[in-house]
KOLNUVO-869903 format. One record per residue: residue number from 1; x, y, z of N, C-alpha, C in turn. Coordinates in steps of 0.1 Angstrom, whole numbers. Example, Ala and Ser with C-alpha at 12.3 -4.5 7.8 and 13.67 -1.06 7.14 Angstrom:
% residues 2
[1 [132 -57 78] [123 -45 78] [132 -33 78]],
[2 [128 -22 71] [137 -11 71] [129 0 79]],
This chain:
% residues 151
[1 [286 1656 1484] [294 1663 1474] [303 1653 1467]],
[2 [310 1644 1474] [319 1635 1469] [311 1625 1459]],
[3 [299 1621 1463] [291 1613 1454] [288 1620 1441]],
[4 [285 1633 1441] [282 1640 1429] [294 1641 1420]],
[5 [306 1643 1426] [319 1644 1419] [322 1630 1412]],
[6 [320 1619 1419] [323 1606 1414] [313 1603 1402]],
[7 [300 1606 1404] [290 1604 1394] [293 1613 1382]],
[8 [297 1625 1384] [301 1634 1372] [313 1628 1365]],
[9 [323 1624 1371] [335 1618 1365] [331 1605 1357]],
[10 [322 1597 1363] [317 1585 1356] [309 1589 1344]],
[11 [301 1599 1344] [293 1603 1333] [303 1608 1322]],
[12 [313 1616 1325] [322 1621 1315] [330 1609 1309]],
[13 [333 1599 1317] [340 1588 1311] [331 1580 1302]],
[14 [318 1579 1305] [309 1571 1296] [307 1579 1283]],
[15 [306 1592 1284] [303 1601 1273] [315 1601 1263]],
[16 [327 1599 1268] [339 1600 1259] [342 1586 1253]],
[17 [336 1576 1258] [339 1562 1253] [331 1560 1240]],
[18 [339 1557 1229] [333 1554 1216] [337 1540 1212]],
[19 [328 1531 1211] [332 1517 1207] [337 1517 1193]],
[20 [347 1510 1190] [353 1509 1177] [345 1499 1169]],
[21 [341 1503 1157] [334 1494 1149] [343 1484 1142]],
[22 [338 1472 1140] [346 1462 1134] [344 1462 1119]],
[23 [354 1460 1112] [353 1459 1097] [350 1445 1093]],
[24 [342 1443 1083] [340 1429 1078] [353 1423 1073]],
[25 [355 1410 1075] [368 1404 1071] [371 1406 1057]],
[26 [361 1407 1048] [364 1409 1034] [371 1423 1031]],
[27 [369 1432 1040] [375 1445 1039] [389 1446 1044]],
[28 [394 1436 1051] [407 1437 1056] [417 1426 1051]],
[29 [414 1421 1040] [422 1410 1034] [435 1416 1028]],
[30 [445 1408 1030] [458 1411 1024] [466 1398 1022]],
[31 [475 1398 1013] [483 1386 1011] [498 1389 1013]],
[32 [505 1381 1020] [520 1383 1022] [527 1372 1015]],
[33 [536 1376 1006] [544 1366 998] [559 1367 1003]],
[34 [564 1356 1008] [577 1355 1013] [585 1344 1005]],
[35 [593 1348 996] [600 1338 988] [611 1331 997]],
[36 [616 1320 992] [628 1313 998] [640 1319 991]],
[37 [650 1324 999] [662 1330 994] [673 1320 994]],
[38 [681 1320 983] [692 1310 981] [705 1318 978]],
[39 [716 1313 984] [729 1319 980] [740 1309 984]],
[40 [752 1312 979] [764 1304 982] [770 1309 995]],
[41 [778 1301 1002] [784 1305 1015] [792 1318 1013]],
[42 [790 1327 1023] [797 1340 1023] [795 1349 1011]],
[43 [785 1346 1003] [781 1355 992] [771 1365 997]],
[44 [775 1378 995] [765 1388 998] [754 1389 988]],
[45 [742 1388 992] [731 1387 982] [721 1398 985]],
[46 [718 1406 975] [707 1416 976] [695 1410 971]],
[47 [684 1411 978] [671 1404 974] [666 1411 961]],
[48 [663 1402 952] [657 1406 939] [642 1405 940]],
[49 [638 1394 945] [623 1391 948] [621 1395 962]],
[50 [613 1406 964] [611 1411 978] [601 1404 986]],
[51 [600 1406 999] [589 1402 1007] [578 1412 1003]],
[52 [566 1407 999] [556 1415 993] [543 1414 1002]],
[53 [536 1426 1003] [523 1426 1009] [514 1432 998]],
[54 [503 1425 995] [493 1429 985] [480 1431 992]],
[55 [474 1443 991] [461 1446 997] [450 1441 988]],
[56 [441 1432 993] [432 1426 985] [418 1432 986]],
[57 [416 1443 992] [402 1448 994] [402 1462 988]],
[58 [392 1470 991] [390 1484 986] [400 1493 992]],
[59 [409 1489 1001] [418 1497 1008] [430 1500 999]],
[60 [438 1510 1003] [451 1514 996] [462 1515 1007]],
[61 [474 1514 1002] [485 1516 1011] [485 1530 1018]],
[62 [487 1530 1031] [488 1542 1039] [501 1549 1036]],
[63 [502 1560 1028] [514 1566 1025] [521 1573 1036]],
[64 [513 1577 1047] [519 1584 1058] [525 1574 1069]],
[65 [522 1562 1068] [527 1552 1078] [542 1548 1075]],
[66 [550 1546 1085] [563 1541 1083] [564 1526 1083]],
[67 [561 1520 1071] [561 1505 1069] [575 1500 1072]],
[68 [576 1488 1079] [589 1483 1082] [589 1467 1081]],
[69 [600 1462 1078] [603 1448 1080] [615 1447 1090]],
[70 [612 1441 1101] [622 1440 1112] [626 1426 1114]],
[71 [638 1422 1112] [643 1408 1115] [646 1408 1130]],
[72 [640 1398 1136] [641 1396 1150] [654 1388 1154]],
[73 [660 1391 1165] [672 1383 1169] [668 1369 1172]],
[74 [677 1360 1169] [675 1346 1172] [678 1343 1186]],
[75 [670 1335 1193] [674 1333 1208] [688 1327 1209]],
[76 [694 1330 1221] [708 1326 1223] [710 1311 1222]],
[77 [701 1303 1225] [703 1288 1224] [702 1283 1210]],
[78 [698 1292 1200] [697 1287 1186] [709 1294 1178]],
[79 [714 1286 1168] [724 1291 1160] [718 1296 1147]],
[80 [723 1308 1142] [718 1313 1129] [730 1319 1122]],
[81 [734 1313 1110] [745 1319 1103] [741 1330 1093]],
[82 [729 1334 1094] [723 1344 1085] [726 1358 1091]],
[83 [733 1367 1083] [735 1380 1087] [727 1389 1078]],
[84 [718 1397 1083] [711 1407 1076] [719 1420 1075]],
[85 [724 1423 1063] [733 1434 1062] [727 1448 1061]],
[86 [714 1448 1058] [706 1460 1058] [703 1464 1072]],
[87 [703 1476 1076] [700 1480 1090] [686 1476 1094]],
[88 [684 1476 1108] [671 1473 1113] [660 1482 1108]],
[89 [648 1478 1108] [637 1487 1104] [637 1489 1089]],
[90 [639 1479 1081] [639 1480 1067] [627 1487 1062]],
[91 [629 1497 1054] [618 1505 1048] [614 1499 1035]],
[92 [602 1500 1031] [598 1495 1019] [601 1504 1007]],
[93 [603 1499 995] [604 1507 983] [591 1505 976]],
[94 [584 1515 974] [571 1514 967] [573 1509 952]],
[95 [567 1498 949] [568 1492 935] [562 1502 925]],
[96 [568 1503 913] [563 1512 903] [557 1503 891]],
[97 [547 1508 885] [542 1502 874] [550 1506 861]],
[98 [547 1500 850] [554 1504 838] [553 1519 835]],
[99 [542 1525 839] [540 1539 836] [548 1548 846]],
[100 [554 1542 856] [562 1549 866] [554 1553 878]],
[101 [542 1550 879] [533 1554 890] [535 1543 901]],
[102 [533 1548 914] [534 1538 925] [521 1530 925]],
[103 [523 1517 928] [511 1508 931] [505 1512 944]],
[104 [492 1514 945] [485 1518 957] [481 1506 965]],
[105 [483 1494 960] [479 1482 968] [490 1472 971]],
[106 [503 1477 970] [514 1467 972] [525 1474 979]],
[107 [531 1466 988] [543 1470 996] [554 1460 992]],
[108 [566 1464 990] [578 1455 987] [589 1459 996]],
[109 [595 1449 1003] [606 1451 1012] [619 1444 1006]],
[110 [629 1451 1003] [642 1446 998] [652 1446 1009]],
[111 [662 1437 1009] [673 1437 1019] [684 1429 1014]],
[112 [696 1431 1020] [708 1423 1016] [711 1414 1028]],
[113 [717 1402 1024] [720 1392 1035] [732 1384 1031]],
[114 [737 1376 1040] [748 1368 1038] [747 1356 1047]],
[115 [751 1344 1042] [751 1332 1050] [765 1326 1052]],
[116 [768 1321 1064] [782 1316 1066] [783 1301 1067]],
[117 [772 1294 1068] [772 1279 1069] [762 1273 1059]],
[118 [765 1262 1053] [755 1255 1045] [743 1250 1053]],
[119 [732 1251 1046] [719 1246 1053] [708 1255 1050]],
[120 [696 1250 1055] [684 1258 1054] [681 1264 1067]],
[121 [679 1277 1068] [676 1284 1081] [664 1293 1080]],
[122 [657 1294 1091] [645 1302 1091] [648 1314 1101]],
[123 [645 1326 1097] [647 1337 1105] [633 1344 1107]],
[124 [629 1347 1120] [617 1354 1122] [618 1369 1119]],
[125 [607 1374 1115] [607 1389 1112] [593 1394 1115]],
[126 [592 1407 1117] [580 1414 1120] [577 1424 1108]],
[127 [565 1423 1102] [561 1432 1092] [552 1442 1098]],
[128 [555 1455 1097] [546 1465 1102] [541 1473 1090]],
[129 [528 1473 1088] [523 1481 1076] [509 1486 1079]],
[130 [504 1495 1071] [491 1501 1073] [484 1503 1059]],
[131 [471 1502 1059] [463 1505 1047] [450 1512 1051]],
[132 [445 1520 1042] [433 1529 1045] [423 1529 1034]],
[133 [411 1532 1038] [401 1536 1028] [397 1551 1031]],
[134 [386 1556 1027] [382 1570 1029] [379 1573 1043]],
[135 [375 1563 1051] [370 1565 1065] [379 1559 1076]],
[136 [387 1549 1073] [394 1542 1084] [407 1537 1079]],
[137 [417 1536 1088] [430 1530 1085] [432 1518 1094]],
[138 [438 1508 1088] [441 1496 1096] [456 1495 1097]],
[139 [461 1492 1109] [475 1490 1112] [478 1475 1115]],
[140 [487 1469 1108] [490 1455 1110] [504 1453 1115]],
[141 [506 1444 1124] [519 1439 1128] [518 1424 1127]],
[142 [525 1418 1117] [524 1404 1113] [538 1397 1115]],
[143 [538 1387 1122] [550 1379 1123] [551 1370 1111]],
[144 [563 1369 1105] [565 1360 1093] [578 1353 1096]],
[145 [580 1342 1088] [593 1334 1088] [599 1335 1074]],
[146 [612 1339 1074] [619 1340 1061] [629 1329 1061]],
[147 [628 1321 1050] [637 1309 1048] [649 1313 1039]],
[148 [661 1309 1044] [673 1311 1037] [680 1298 1034]],
[149 [684 1295 1022] [690 1283 1018] [705 1286 1014]],
[150 [714 1281 1021] [728 1284 1018] [735 1271 1013]],
[151 [740 1273 1001] [746 1261 994] [761 1261 994]],
């Protein structure tokens, strides 16, 4: 009886397993643009040129996903005079075309920051975004480095 129960559970497990198909690399292409940000000491600066994600395939931005740009804390042994003044989990502002419609292939992340010491500093960040076509959605978590130049 126990053997039949184990066999039955194994059969159910095999029946419910569906291998995930892989998308061809050309279908999941995207480009991340991270400009170098410059400001004077203690100047609060709101980003004019955002961190941008452009979808390069037949996919479009997933409007239901909560896209985020999260600046990660710098390890204790490293010094960083960069203060991100916008709260954690920065949400994207969908870019608009001249006609006022949202772009379906682009994500833009804006934030405010301040630097307290002269120099060039790099701050790690995590970009969380998603894009879809008619049959599948892709979720990406991409580590990026944002460079700040304080003069």
